[in-house]
All heavy atoms as an XYZ file, in Angstrom:
883
protein
N      -5.806     -6.149    -17.803
C      -5.336     -5.430    -18.943
C      -5.693     -3.971    -18.746
O      -6.836     -3.642    -18.461
C      -5.951     -5.965    -20.185
S      -5.366     -5.141    -21.649
N      -4.699     -3.128    -18.948
C      -4.986     -1.724    -18.832
C      -5.397     -1.178    -20.176
O      -5.119     -1.771    -21.212
C      -3.757     -0.959    -18.327
O      -2.709     -1.191    -19.241
C      -3.413     -1.418    -16.936
N      -6.036     -0.007    -20.150
C      -6.449      0.619    -21.392
C      -5.232      1.055    -22.170
O      -4.295      1.607    -21.625
C      -7.356      1.805    -21.126
N      -5.253      0.821    -23.456
C      -4.166      1.209    -24.330
C      -4.474      2.607    -24.849
O      -5.584      2.883    -25.278
C      -4.043      0.226    -25.515
C      -2.949      0.652    -26.457
C      -3.817     -1.177    -24.999
N      -3.489      3.494    -24.807
C      -3.724      4.846    -25.248
C      -3.128      5.064    -26.624
O      -2.021      4.652    -26.909
C      -3.139      5.853    -24.250
C      -3.905      5.881    -22.963
C      -3.530      5.100    -21.898
C      -5.027      6.668    -22.846
C      -4.227      5.112    -20.728
C      -5.747      6.693    -21.672
C      -5.357      5.926    -20.621
N      -3.888      5.725    -27.473
C      -3.454      6.019    -28.822
C      -3.898      7.444    -29.113
O      -5.083      7.751    -29.049
C      -4.109      5.032    -29.779
C      -3.687      5.159    -31.204
C      -4.364      4.107    -32.049
O      -5.522      3.798    -31.844
N      -3.639      3.572    -32.993
N      -2.962      8.334    -29.381
C      -3.259      9.751    -29.608
C      -3.961     10.372    -28.408
O      -4.902     11.150    -28.559
C      -4.110      9.933    -30.861
C      -3.423      9.407    -32.113
O      -2.180      9.424    -32.140
O      -4.115      8.983    -33.042
N      -3.535     10.002    -27.196
C      -4.088     10.522    -25.935
C      -5.570     10.207    -25.751
O      -6.262     10.871    -25.015
C      -3.860     12.031    -25.822
C      -2.396     12.355    -25.705
O      -1.633     11.562    -25.157
N      -1.992     13.495    -26.211
N      -6.065      9.198    -26.448
C      -7.444      8.756    -26.270
C      -7.435      7.290    -25.882
O      -6.706      6.504    -26.479
C      -8.251      8.916    -27.568
C      -8.514     10.353    -27.945
C      -9.283     10.417    -29.230
N      -8.396      9.934    -30.304
C      -8.827      9.356    -31.407
N     -10.085      9.161    -31.619
N      -7.971      8.954    -32.325
N      -8.245      6.886    -24.892
C      -8.274      5.463    -24.559
C      -8.935      4.667    -25.684
O      -9.931      5.085    -26.256
C      -9.115      5.408    -23.284
C      -9.842      6.688    -23.226
C      -9.071      7.688    -24.034
N      -8.337      3.542    -26.010
C      -8.869      2.673    -27.049
C      -9.769      1.650    -26.379
O      -9.377      1.010    -25.403
C      -7.721      1.972    -27.807
C      -8.258      0.964    -28.790
C      -6.864      3.001    -28.498
N     -10.983      1.480    -26.911
C     -11.913      0.519    -26.344
C     -11.488     -0.880    -26.773
O     -11.399     -1.168    -27.962
C     -13.336      0.799    -26.821
C     -14.352     -0.130    -26.204
C     -15.722      0.110    -26.771
C     -16.753     -0.786    -26.161
N     -16.495     -2.201    -26.243
N     -11.208     -1.713    -25.802
C     -10.841     -3.091    -26.103
C     -12.095     -3.844    -26.516
O     -13.169     -3.643    -25.931
C     -10.192     -3.728    -24.881
C      -8.902     -3.059    -24.420
C      -8.425     -3.690    -23.128
C      -7.844     -3.156    -25.484
N     -12.013     -4.708    -27.509
C     -13.222     -5.347    -28.041
C     -13.941     -6.254    -27.050
O     -15.138     -6.482    -27.185
C     -12.720     -6.137    -29.241
C     -11.257     -6.165    -29.152
C     -10.821     -5.072    -28.241
N     -13.264     -6.770    -26.055
C     -13.918     -7.648    -25.085
C     -14.417     -6.892    -23.869
O     -14.925     -7.489    -22.932
C     -12.979     -8.780    -24.665
C     -11.673     -8.300    -24.136
C     -11.405     -7.922    -22.862
C     -10.468     -8.147    -24.864
N     -10.102     -7.524    -22.750
C      -9.503     -7.659    -23.976
C     -10.106     -8.375    -26.189
C      -8.209     -7.390    -24.371
C      -8.808     -8.110    -26.567
C      -7.884     -7.628    -25.663
N     -14.270     -5.578    -23.855
C     -14.748     -4.774    -22.736
C     -16.275     -4.827    -22.677
O     -16.949     -4.716    -23.690
C     -14.305     -3.323    -22.903
C     -13.481     -2.843    -21.750
O     -13.305     -3.550    -20.769
N     -12.975     -1.642    -21.861
N     -16.817     -4.978    -21.489
C     -18.255     -4.990    -21.299
C     -18.595     -4.100    -20.110
O     -17.710     -3.649    -19.390
C     -18.742     -6.423    -21.040
O     -18.190     -6.894    -19.828
N     -19.872     -3.867    -19.908
C     -20.273     -3.022    -18.777
C     -19.913     -3.693    -17.451
O     -19.513     -3.013    -16.494
C     -21.769     -2.715    -18.846
O     -22.514     -3.905    -18.821
N     -20.020     -5.007    -17.397
C     -19.643     -5.721    -16.164
C     -18.157     -5.564    -15.885
O     -17.742     -5.330    -14.745
C     -20.001     -7.203    -16.291
C     -19.681     -8.001    -15.050
C     -20.096     -9.450    -15.189
C     -19.802    -10.209    -13.913
N     -20.155    -11.622    -14.032
N     -17.340     -5.658    -16.933
C     -15.902     -5.514    -16.777
C     -15.535     -4.094    -16.349
O     -14.676     -3.897    -15.495
C     -15.203     -5.884    -18.081
C     -13.725     -6.194    -18.020
C     -13.471     -7.364    -17.084
C     -13.197     -6.514    -19.395
N     -16.212     -3.105    -16.920
C     -15.969     -1.715    -16.530
C     -16.338     -1.486    -15.069
O     -15.622     -0.798    -14.342
C     -16.771     -0.767    -17.413
C     -16.256     -0.658    -18.818
C     -17.140      0.250    -19.633
C     -16.761      0.224    -21.094
N     -17.639      1.065    -21.894
N     -17.444     -2.061    -14.644
C     -17.893     -1.916    -13.252
C     -16.896     -2.558    -12.294
O     -16.536     -1.985    -11.262
C     -19.281     -2.523    -13.096
C     -19.917     -2.283    -11.753
C     -21.341     -2.796    -11.679
N     -21.441     -4.218    -11.946
C     -21.977     -4.758    -13.035
N     -22.488     -3.993    -13.982
N     -22.028     -6.062    -13.203
N     -16.406     -3.756    -12.646
C     -15.415     -4.425    -11.808
C     -14.107     -3.648    -11.761
O     -13.453     -3.575    -10.721
C     -15.173     -5.846    -12.312
C     -16.294     -6.847    -12.076
C     -16.000     -8.158    -12.784
C     -16.510     -7.077    -10.597
N     -13.725     -3.046    -12.892
C     -12.504     -2.236    -12.930
C     -12.638     -1.024    -12.007
O     -11.722     -0.679    -11.258
C     -12.232     -1.793    -14.368
C     -11.110     -0.794    -14.548
C      -9.783     -1.425    -14.203
N      -8.735     -0.459    -14.179
C      -7.653     -0.515    -14.934
N      -7.485     -1.520    -15.748
N      -6.739      0.397    -14.851
N     -13.805     -0.387    -12.058
C     -14.044      0.777    -11.204
C     -14.021      0.376     -9.727
O     -13.425      1.071     -8.897
C     -15.387      1.412    -11.558
C     -15.663      2.691    -10.843
C     -16.961      3.318    -11.318
C     -17.231      4.606    -10.591
N     -18.475      5.237    -11.036
N     -14.649     -0.747     -9.390
C     -14.635     -1.232     -8.005
C     -13.217     -1.541     -7.534
O     -12.848     -1.244     -6.398
C     -15.509     -2.477     -7.859
C     -16.982     -2.154     -7.967
O     -17.391     -1.012     -7.811
N     -17.778     -3.164     -8.267
N     -12.407     -2.130     -8.419
C     -11.015     -2.442     -8.087
C     -10.232     -1.162     -7.831
O      -9.500     -1.052     -6.840
C     -10.375     -3.231     -9.223
C      -8.897     -3.526     -9.021
C      -8.271     -4.178    -10.226
C      -8.030     -3.232    -11.338
N      -6.763     -2.524    -11.316
N     -10.401     -0.175     -8.711
C      -9.684      1.093     -8.546
C     -10.101      1.804     -7.261
O      -9.258      2.377     -6.563
C      -9.915      1.995     -9.750
C      -9.229      1.474    -11.009
O      -8.332      0.616    -10.890
O      -9.594      1.925    -12.112
N     -11.391      1.763     -6.934
C     -11.862      2.386     -5.696
C     -11.301      1.672     -4.467
O     -10.941      2.314     -3.475
C     -13.390      2.396     -5.649
C     -14.079      3.360     -6.611
C     -15.585      3.141     -6.590
C     -13.737      4.799     -6.264
N     -11.224      0.343     -4.540
C     -10.689     -0.425     -3.412
C      -9.217     -0.095     -3.194
O      -8.773      0.067     -2.048
C     -10.872     -1.919     -3.660
N      -8.441      0.036     -4.278
C      -7.027      0.387     -4.124
C      -6.860      1.823     -3.647
O      -5.932      2.126     -2.888
C      -6.261      0.147     -5.413
C      -5.914     -1.299     -5.598
C      -6.409     -2.148     -6.538
C      -5.015     -2.080     -4.799
N      -5.881     -3.402     -6.378
C      -5.013     -3.388     -5.317
C      -4.216     -1.814     -3.695
C      -4.246     -4.411     -4.783
C      -3.454     -2.833     -3.162
C      -3.471     -4.114     -3.705
N      -7.741      2.716     -4.074
C      -7.685      4.102     -3.600
C      -7.973      4.159     -2.107
O      -7.334      4.926     -1.368
C      -8.675      4.965     -4.378
N      -8.929      3.333     -1.658
C      -9.238      3.280     -0.230
C      -8.047      2.720      0.549
O      -7.723      3.204      1.634
C     -10.474      2.419      0.006
C     -10.952      2.414      1.432
C     -12.239      1.635      1.615
O     -12.977      1.464      0.633
O     -12.480      1.201      2.750
N      -7.379      1.724     -0.012
C      -6.189      1.174      0.645
C      -5.071      2.216      0.714
O      -4.362      2.307      1.713
C      -5.702     -0.084     -0.080
C      -4.393     -0.595      0.442
C      -4.322     -1.231      1.674
C      -3.220     -0.426     -0.286
C      -3.109     -1.693      2.168
C      -2.007     -0.887      0.203
C      -1.951     -1.520      1.432
N      -4.917      3.003     -0.360
C      -3.883      4.041     -0.362
C      -4.136      5.093      0.715
O      -3.204      5.593      1.330
C      -3.796      4.720     -1.728
C      -3.168      3.811     -2.768
O      -2.478      2.850     -2.381
O      -3.381      4.067     -3.976
N      -5.416      5.427      0.940
C      -5.719      6.439      1.948
C      -5.664      5.871      3.371
O      -5.354      6.595      4.310
C      -7.101      7.051      1.687
O      -8.110      6.081      1.875
N      -5.975      4.573      3.532
C      -5.964      3.940      4.856
C      -5.379      2.530      4.725
O      -6.131      1.560      4.572
C      -7.390      3.894      5.422
C      -7.450      3.316      6.825
O      -6.422      3.345      7.524
O      -8.529      2.822      7.208
N      -4.047      2.398      4.728
C      -3.422      1.088      4.490
C      -3.528      0.140      5.686
O      -2.615      0.031      6.486
C      -1.970      1.435      4.172
C      -1.746      2.750      4.817
C      -3.067      3.454      4.851
N      -4.661     -0.537      5.778
C      -4.848     -1.543      6.817
C      -4.892     -2.923      6.176
O      -5.050     -3.057      4.959
C      -6.150     -1.308      7.606
O      -7.257     -1.441      6.710
C      -6.165      0.067      8.256
N      -4.787     -3.932      7.000
C      -4.818     -5.311      6.517
C      -6.172     -5.636      5.872
O      -6.234     -6.324      4.846
C      -4.511     -6.252      7.682
C      -4.421     -7.685      7.295
N      -3.437     -8.151      6.460
C      -5.190     -8.759      7.621
C      -3.601     -9.456      6.271
N      -4.650     -9.848      6.984
N      -7.238     -5.123      6.455
C      -8.585     -5.369      5.931
C      -8.735     -4.745      4.543
O      -9.252     -5.383      3.617
C      -9.652     -4.814      6.903
C     -11.035     -4.915      6.309
C      -9.578     -5.527      8.233
N      -8.270     -3.506      4.393
C      -8.369     -2.837      3.098
C      -7.503     -3.517      2.046
O      -7.881     -3.576      0.871
C      -7.985     -1.363      3.231
C      -9.056     -0.545      3.910
O     -10.197     -0.985      4.044
N      -8.691      0.632      4.356
N      -6.347     -4.035      2.459
C      -5.484     -4.755      1.518
C      -6.176     -6.015      1.013
O      -6.200     -6.282     -0.189
C      -4.153     -5.114      2.174
C      -3.213     -5.973      1.329
C      -2.780     -5.227      0.076
C      -2.013     -6.411      2.145
N      -6.745     -6.798      1.928
C      -7.455     -8.018      1.521
C      -8.637     -7.701      0.609
O      -8.885     -8.415     -0.363
C      -7.921     -8.796      2.747
C      -6.773     -9.491      3.450
O      -5.746     -9.747      2.850
N      -6.957     -9.776      4.724
N      -9.351     -6.624      0.927
C     -10.502     -6.223      0.106
C     -10.038     -5.826     -1.302
O     -10.635     -6.239     -2.302
C     -11.242     -5.064      0.785
C     -12.459     -4.598      0.035
C     -13.591     -5.385     -0.034
C     -12.465     -3.367     -0.604
C     -14.714     -4.966     -0.711
C     -13.578     -2.931     -1.292
C     -14.697     -3.727     -1.348
O     -15.801     -3.310     -2.039
N      -8.951     -5.050     -1.383
C      -8.447     -4.613     -2.682
C      -7.941     -5.800     -3.495
O      -8.176     -5.884     -4.709
C      -7.349     -3.580     -2.492
N      -7.256     -6.726     -2.845
C      -6.766     -7.914     -3.554
C      -7.916     -8.781     -4.057
O      -7.853     -9.334     -5.155
C      -5.836     -8.726     -2.650
C      -4.472     -8.100     -2.365
C      -3.720     -8.922     -1.333
C      -3.660     -7.976     -3.644
N      -8.977     -8.877     -3.258
C     -10.159     -9.632     -3.680
C     -10.794     -9.003     -4.914
O     -11.141     -9.692     -5.875
C     -11.184     -9.701     -2.532
O     -10.568    -10.302     -1.405
C     -12.413    -10.504     -2.931
N     -10.943     -7.676     -4.885
C     -11.535     -6.970     -6.028
C     -10.642     -7.089     -7.263
O     -11.138     -7.222     -8.382
C     -11.769     -5.493     -5.692
C     -12.869     -5.273     -4.686
C     -14.178     -5.745     -5.255
C     -15.321     -5.543     -4.283
N     -16.599     -6.019     -4.821
N      -9.323     -7.058     -7.077
C      -8.413     -7.202     -8.198
C      -8.520     -8.601     -8.805
O      -8.544     -8.756    -10.021
C      -6.977     -6.929     -7.767
C      -5.996     -7.019     -8.909
C      -4.650     -6.461     -8.566
O      -4.500     -5.744     -7.591
N      -3.664     -6.787     -9.368
N      -8.602     -9.624     -7.961
C      -8.753    -10.995     -8.464
C     -10.062    -11.173     -9.220
O     -10.098    -11.834    -10.259
C      -8.659    -11.996     -7.318
C      -7.248    -12.157     -6.806
O      -6.291    -11.852     -7.506
N      -7.116    -12.606     -5.567
N     -11.153    -10.584     -8.700
C     -12.440    -10.662     -9.397
C     -12.333    -10.039    -10.782
O     -12.819    -10.601    -11.767
C     -13.527     -9.939     -8.602
C     -13.979    -10.641     -7.362
C     -14.985     -9.812     -6.560
O     -15.455     -8.766     -7.060
O     -15.288    -10.214     -5.429
N     -11.688     -8.873    -10.850
C     -11.540     -8.185    -12.130
C     -10.698     -9.003    -13.103
O     -11.068     -9.166    -14.270
C     -10.916     -6.802    -11.926
C     -10.546     -6.133    -13.219
C     -11.524     -5.598    -14.045
C      -9.227     -6.070    -13.650
C     -11.198     -5.013    -15.246
C      -8.888     -5.481    -14.842
C      -9.877     -4.941    -15.643
O      -9.552     -4.377    -16.842
N      -9.570     -9.519    -12.630
C      -8.684    -10.273    -13.512
C      -9.350    -11.537    -14.040
O      -9.200    -11.877    -15.219
C      -7.386    -10.610    -12.782
C      -6.499     -9.404    -12.568
C      -5.293     -9.677    -11.691
O      -5.191    -10.802    -11.137
O      -4.452     -8.769    -11.560
N     -10.098    -12.240    -13.194
C     -10.799    -13.451    -13.644
C     -11.839    -13.113    -14.705
O     -11.957    -13.807    -15.721
C     -11.473    -14.148    -12.463
C     -10.511    -14.885    -11.564
C     -11.227    -15.535    -10.408
C     -10.260    -16.185     -9.449
N     -10.923    -16.780     -8.295
N     -12.595    -12.044    -14.485
C     -13.624    -11.650    -15.446
C     -13.001    -11.161    -16.748
O     -13.529    -11.430    -17.829
C     -14.526    -10.566    -14.851
C     -15.679    -10.175    -15.731
C     -16.644    -11.309    -16.002
O     -16.832    -12.171    -15.133
O     -17.235    -11.328    -17.107
N     -11.871    -10.479    -16.660
C     -11.201    -10.004    -17.872
C     -10.717    -11.178    -18.719
O     -10.889    -11.186    -19.941
C     -10.032     -9.097    -17.517
C      -9.356     -8.518    -18.738
C      -8.157     -7.670    -18.405
O      -7.517     -7.906    -17.366
O      -7.859     -6.776    -19.205
N     -10.131    -12.178    -18.075
C      -9.662    -13.350    -18.804
C     -10.835    -14.083    -19.448
O     -10.777    -14.491    -20.607
C      -8.861    -14.280    -17.863
C      -7.533    -13.627    -17.485
C      -8.628    -15.644    -18.492
C      -6.787    -14.335    -16.371
N     -11.924    -14.210    -18.686
C     -13.111    -14.889    -19.214
C     -13.691    -14.130    -20.407
O     -14.051    -14.731    -21.424
C     -14.154    -15.018    -18.099
C     -15.279    -15.973    -18.431
C     -16.057    -16.357    -17.197
C     -16.998    -15.257    -16.793
N     -17.934    -15.661    -15.732
N     -13.741    -12.801    -20.305
C     -14.268    -11.989    -21.402
C     -13.388    -12.085    -22.640
O     -13.889    -12.165    -23.767
C     -14.373    -10.527    -20.979
O     -15.290    -10.365    -19.950
N     -12.083    -12.079    -22.437
C     -11.165    -12.174    -23.564
C     -11.282    -13.530    -24.254
O     -11.284    -13.614    -25.484
C      -9.731    -11.940    -23.085
C      -8.745    -11.778    -24.193
C      -7.393    -11.375    -23.648
C      -6.411    -11.144    -24.762
N      -5.098    -10.748    -24.270
N     -11.395    -14.599    -23.475
C     -11.550    -15.935    -24.050
C     -12.857    -16.033    -24.830
O     -12.893    -16.583    -25.938
C     -11.459    -17.011    -22.948
C     -10.022    -17.111    -22.449
C     -11.952    -18.365    -23.450
C      -9.851    -17.990    -21.236
N     -13.938    -15.481    -24.276
C     -15.223    -15.496    -24.987
C     -15.133    -14.721    -26.291
O     -15.700    -15.134    -27.311
C     -16.332    -14.930    -24.103
C     -16.749    -15.881    -23.021
O     -16.502    -17.082    -23.107
N     -17.358    -15.355    -21.976
N     -14.435    -13.589    -26.288
C     -14.275    -12.803    -27.510
C     -13.488    -13.591    -28.554
O     -13.863    -13.626    -29.730
C     -13.580    -11.479    -27.200
C     -13.314    -10.663    -28.427
C     -14.345    -10.023    -29.097
C     -12.028    -10.545    -28.940
C     -14.102     -9.288    -30.236
C     -11.782     -9.811    -30.069
C     -12.815     -9.175    -30.721
O     -12.578     -8.452    -31.850
N     -12.411    -14.251    -28.130
C     -11.613    -15.035    -29.067
C     -12.400    -16.226    -29.610
O     -12.267    -16.585    -30.776
C     -10.314    -15.474    -28.403
C      -9.362    -14.319    -28.168
C      -8.134    -14.686    -27.361
O      -8.096    -15.792    -26.782
O      -7.222    -13.847    -27.299
N     -13.241    -16.836    -28.778
C     -14.096    -17.933    -29.256
C     -15.097    -17.421    -30.284
O     -15.373    -18.091    -31.278
C     -14.835    -18.574    -28.085
C     -14.002    -19.515    -27.275
C     -14.815    -20.145    -26.159
C     -13.982    -21.058    -25.310
N     -14.762    -21.641    -24.203
N     -15.623    -16.233    -30.045
C     -16.585    -15.630    -30.971
C     -15.931    -15.374    -32.323
O     -16.523    -15.632    -33.378
C     -17.116    -14.325    -30.381
C     -18.109    -13.604    -31.229
C     -18.539    -12.340    -30.513
C     -18.941    -11.303    -31.510
N     -19.196    -10.006    -30.895
N     -14.701    -14.877    -32.307
C     -13.975    -14.622    -33.555
C     -13.744    -15.926    -34.314
O     -13.976    -16.009    -35.518
C     -12.622    -13.936    -33.266
C     -12.838    -12.497    -32.877
C     -11.724    -13.995    -34.478
C     -11.559    -11.786    -32.506
N     -13.299    -16.952    -33.611
C     -12.992    -18.215    -34.295
C     -14.250    -18.930    -34.775
O     -14.211    -19.627    -35.777
C     -12.174    -19.156    -33.390
O     -12.878    -19.358    -32.168
C     -10.816    -18.566    -33.118
N     -15.371    -18.747    -34.085
C     -16.594    -19.403    -34.543
C     -17.142    -18.743    -35.804
O     -17.806    -19.390    -36.609
C     -17.656    -19.391    -33.438
O     -18.088    -18.070    -33.187
N     -16.860    -17.460    -36.010
C     -17.318    -16.751    -37.211
C     -16.270    -16.729    -38.317
O     -16.400    -15.984    -39.274
C     -17.686    -15.302    -36.861
C     -18.925    -15.215    -36.022
O     -19.762    -16.101    -36.055
N     -19.036    -14.144    -35.259
N     -15.247    -17.532    -38.195
C     -14.122    -17.477    -39.123
C     -14.529    -17.790    -40.562
O     -14.094    -17.114    -41.483
C     -13.022    -18.435    -38.662
C     -11.706    -18.357    -39.406
C     -11.145    -16.946    -39.311
C     -10.720    -19.332    -38.822
N     -15.385    -18.769    -40.766
C     -15.793    -19.125    -42.129
C     -16.676    -18.044    -42.744
O     -16.626    -17.810    -43.939
C     -16.537    -20.451    -42.131
C     -15.638    -21.637    -41.983
C     -16.408    -22.915    -42.187
C     -15.483    -24.095    -42.117
N     -16.202    -25.354    -42.327
N     -17.458    -17.376    -41.918
C     -18.380    -16.357    -42.418
C     -17.680    -15.017    -42.587
O     -17.817    -14.351    -43.609
C     -19.575    -16.213    -41.453
C     -20.315    -17.534    -41.351
C     -20.512    -15.105    -41.908
C     -21.293    -17.590    -40.207
N     -16.926    -14.610    -41.571
C     -16.299    -13.298    -41.580
C     -14.884    -13.409    -41.019
O     -14.692    -13.436    -39.813
C     -17.130    -12.308    -40.755
C     -16.580    -10.917    -40.767
O     -15.674    -10.607    -41.531
N     -17.121    -10.071    -39.929
N     -13.904    -13.450    -41.908
C     -12.521    -13.588    -41.454
C     -11.875    -12.235    -41.158
O     -10.789    -12.174    -40.604
C     -11.693    -14.369    -42.461
S     -11.599    -13.575    -44.060
N     -12.556    -11.131    -41.506
C     -11.975     -9.807    -41.273
C     -11.758     -9.530    -39.792
O     -10.767     -8.908    -39.410
C     -12.877     -8.726    -41.858
C     -12.875     -8.678    -43.355
C     -13.756     -7.553    -43.848
C     -13.783     -7.513    -45.358
N     -14.631     -6.416    -45.842
N     -12.671     -9.993    -38.953
C     -12.528     -9.730    -37.525
C     -11.287    -10.418    -36.960
O     -10.593     -9.850    -36.114
C     -13.776    -10.167    -36.767
O     -14.021    -11.543    -36.957
N     -10.979    -11.620    -37.435
C      -9.782    -12.321    -36.973
C      -8.523    -11.578    -37.399
O      -7.628    -11.344    -36.584
C      -9.738    -13.754    -37.510
C      -8.446    -14.499    -37.193
C      -8.353    -14.793    -35.708
C      -8.358    -15.773    -37.993
N      -8.467    -11.172    -38.666
C      -7.275    -10.483    -39.141
C      -7.127     -9.114    -38.495
O      -6.008     -8.664    -38.236
C      -7.283    -10.384    -40.667
C      -7.041    -11.710    -41.322
C      -8.023    -12.325    -42.058
C      -5.820    -12.348    -41.170
C      -7.798    -13.556    -42.649
C      -5.584    -13.585    -41.750
C      -6.577    -14.186    -42.489
N      -8.204     -8.465    -38.193
C      -8.157     -7.187    -37.479
C      -7.600     -7.385    -36.075
O      -6.753     -6.613    -35.611
C      -9.549     -6.577    -37.410
O      -9.560     -5.446    -36.602
N      -8.069     -8.418    -35.394
C      -7.585     -8.738    -34.046
C      -6.097     -9.066    -34.067
O      -5.324     -8.573    -33.250
C      -8.402     -9.900    -33.490
C      -7.977    -10.358    -32.121
C      -8.170     -9.549    -31.011
C      -7.408    -11.608    -31.933
C      -7.780     -9.975    -29.748
C      -7.024    -12.036    -30.680
C      -7.217    -11.217    -29.590
O      -6.830    -11.633    -28.344
N      -5.680     -9.870    -35.038
C      -4.266    -10.245    -35.143
C      -3.392     -9.044    -35.492
O      -2.282     -8.905    -34.981
C      -4.082    -11.350    -36.186
C      -4.685    -12.703    -35.824
C      -4.535    -13.668    -36.991
C      -4.061    -13.258    -34.577
N      -3.886     -8.160    -36.354
C      -3.121     -6.975    -36.721
C      -2.899     -6.073    -35.501
O      -1.820     -5.522    -35.296
C      -3.847     -6.198    -37.819
C      -3.077     -4.992    -38.320
C      -3.797     -4.250    -39.446
N      -5.101     -3.792    -39.011
C      -6.273     -4.232    -39.477
N      -6.312     -5.172    -40.395
N      -7.411     -3.758    -39.022
N      -3.916     -5.944    -34.646
C      -3.782     -5.123    -33.445
C      -2.833     -5.757    -32.435
O      -2.208     -5.046    -31.652
C      -5.140     -4.878    -32.804
C      -5.984     -3.943    -33.619
O      -5.471     -3.118    -34.354
N      -7.291     -4.076    -33.508
N      -2.721     -7.073    -32.425
C      -1.816     -7.763    -31.515
C      -0.362     -7.650    -31.972
O       0.551     -7.884    -31.205
C      -2.169     -9.252    -31.422
C      -3.418     -9.522    -30.668
C      -3.206     -9.114    -29.266
C      -3.949     -9.970    -28.308
N      -3.695     -9.571    -26.950
N      -0.132     -7.303    -33.223
C       1.186     -7.341    -33.821
C       1.854     -5.963    -33.891
O       2.720     -5.737    -34.698
C       1.046     -7.900    -35.227
C       2.297     -8.452    -35.813
C       2.024     -8.913    -37.187
N       1.872     -7.749    -38.056
C       1.988     -7.771    -39.353
N       2.196     -8.891    -39.969
N       1.852     -6.676    -40.061
N       1.473     -5.051    -33.037
C       2.041     -3.711    -33.081
C       3.518     -3.748    -32.710
O       3.915     -4.396    -31.752
C       1.291     -2.785    -32.145
C      -0.132     -2.537    -32.582
C      -0.891     -1.681    -31.586
O      -0.407     -1.429    -30.508
N      -2.069     -1.268    -31.955
N       4.319     -3.042    -33.460
C       5.751     -2.983    -33.232
C       6.040     -1.840    -32.260
O       5.556     -0.736    -32.423
C       6.502     -2.761    -34.567
C       7.990     -2.626    -34.338
C       6.186     -3.881    -35.527
N       6.833     -2.126    -31.271
C       7.216     -1.108    -30.292
C       8.404     -0.324    -30.835
O       9.366     -0.900    -31.340
C       7.601     -1.754    -28.959
C       6.566     -2.691    -28.398
C       5.371     -1.934    -27.900
C       4.404     -2.930    -27.267
N       3.085     -2.494    -27.210
N       8.339      0.986    -30.718
C       9.456      1.803    -31.181
C      10.543      1.824    -30.109
O      10.277      1.688    -28.925
C       8.990      3.220    -31.490
O       8.489      3.823    -30.317
N      11.765      1.995    -30.534
C      12.879      2.015    -29.587
C      12.932      3.373    -28.895
O      12.389      4.359    -29.362
C      14.193      1.732    -30.302
O      14.434      2.764    -31.239
N      13.628      3.417    -27.789
C      13.774      4.647    -27.025
C      14.950      5.417    -27.612
O      16.089      4.936    -27.579
C      14.011      4.344    -25.539
C      12.842      3.542    -24.989
C      14.220      5.628    -24.754
C      13.074      3.008    -23.606
N      14.751      6.638    -28.125
C      15.848      7.349    -28.770
C      16.866      7.910    -27.787
O      18.053      7.930    -28.064
C      15.159      8.472    -29.529
C      13.864      8.667    -28.834
C      13.491      7.334    -28.262
N      16.424      8.395    -26.628
C      17.373      8.944    -25.666
C      16.819      8.808    -24.252
O      15.615      8.715    -24.052
C      17.658     10.413    -25.972
O      16.473     11.162    -25.857
N      17.725      8.803    -23.286
C      17.353      8.669    -21.880
C      17.929      9.830    -21.085
O      18.980     10.377    -21.431
C      17.893      7.357    -21.309
C      17.410      6.069    -21.950
C      18.197      4.894    -21.387
C      15.934      5.881    -21.703
N      17.248     10.199    -20.005
C      17.788     11.208    -19.095
C      18.870     10.564    -18.251
O      18.690      9.486    -17.691
C      16.693     11.754    -18.183
C      15.718     12.635    -18.920
O      16.118     13.243    -19.927
O      14.542     12.724    -18.491
N      20.013     11.240    -18.127
C      21.123     10.713    -17.331
C      20.956     11.005    -15.849
O      21.566     10.366    -15.022
C      22.447     11.302    -17.819
C      22.895     10.775    -19.149
C      24.262     11.321    -19.491
C      24.774     10.751    -20.779
N      26.088     11.305    -21.117
N      20.143     11.955    -15.484
C      19.969     12.291    -14.085
C      20.542     13.661    -13.761
O      20.102     14.335    -12.852
N      21.560     14.066    -14.522
C      22.137     15.399    -14.322
C      21.508     16.424    -15.267
O      21.991     17.537    -15.391
C      23.651     15.366    -14.498
C      24.068     14.894    -15.879
O      23.190     14.508    -16.669
O      25.277     14.904    -16.162
N      20.444     16.034    -15.948
C      19.738     16.946    -16.843
C      20.094     16.766    -18.306
O      19.430     17.292    -19.175
N      21.131     15.992    -18.599
C      21.519     15.766    -19.998
C      20.866     14.471    -20.489
O      20.431     13.633    -19.702
C      23.045     15.654    -20.140
O      23.498     14.553    -19.343
C      23.721     16.928    -19.684
N      20.833     14.334    -21.787
C      20.246     13.144    -22.400
C      21.317     12.343    -23.117
O      22.295     12.898    -23.616
C      19.159     13.527    -23.400
C      17.921     14.093    -22.764
C      16.869     14.376    -23.836
N      15.570     14.611    -23.245
C      14.630     13.679    -23.107
N      14.857     12.463    -23.530
N      13.494     13.966    -22.559
N      21.124     11.046    -23.173
C      22.049     10.190    -23.916
C      21.764     10.343    -25.404
O      20.675     10.747    -25.801
C      21.874      8.719    -23.524
O      20.544      8.325    -23.816
C      22.165      8.506    -22.070
N      22.728      9.998    -26.210
C      22.528     10.062    -27.654
C      22.354      8.649    -28.187
O      22.813      7.678    -27.582
C      23.734     10.734    -28.360
O      24.900      9.990    -28.020
C      23.881     12.171    -27.903
N      21.692      8.549    -29.293
C      21.454      7.265    -29.936
C      22.701      6.864    -30.707
O      23.120      7.565    -31.632
C      20.248      7.375    -30.874
C      19.746      6.019    -31.327
O      20.349      5.001    -31.007
N      18.658      6.017    -32.047
N      23.338      5.728    -30.368
C      24.585      5.338    -31.038
C      24.390      4.914    -32.481
O      25.309      4.960    -33.259
C      25.108      4.171    -30.189
C      23.912      3.627    -29.519
C      22.970      4.792    -29.338
N      23.175      4.504    -32.853
C      22.964      3.998    -34.208
C      22.614      5.093    -35.174
O      22.195      6.126    -34.935
C      21.855      2.956    -34.209
């Protein structure tokens, strides 16, 4: 999961932990090393680091969701807050660049 940006500021995901941040940084460094020296060894290393990060992210997210559901009888606000954040509506694209420098117009 990538960081979600809101008002040009990264939003802290509730399941983010220091271990997850460290794994994310290691993954990004491994891919940067692959970009500078694209060898088979660097590719395998970057893929390994990416898999480690993805597994830990899924585990952290599941633990967070279990924590929310276990506190449901005591504090239901955290569940509704989590659900409200998951339900964000995406805005439509008003216009697109055509390639010649002009923009399309919105038909509606």
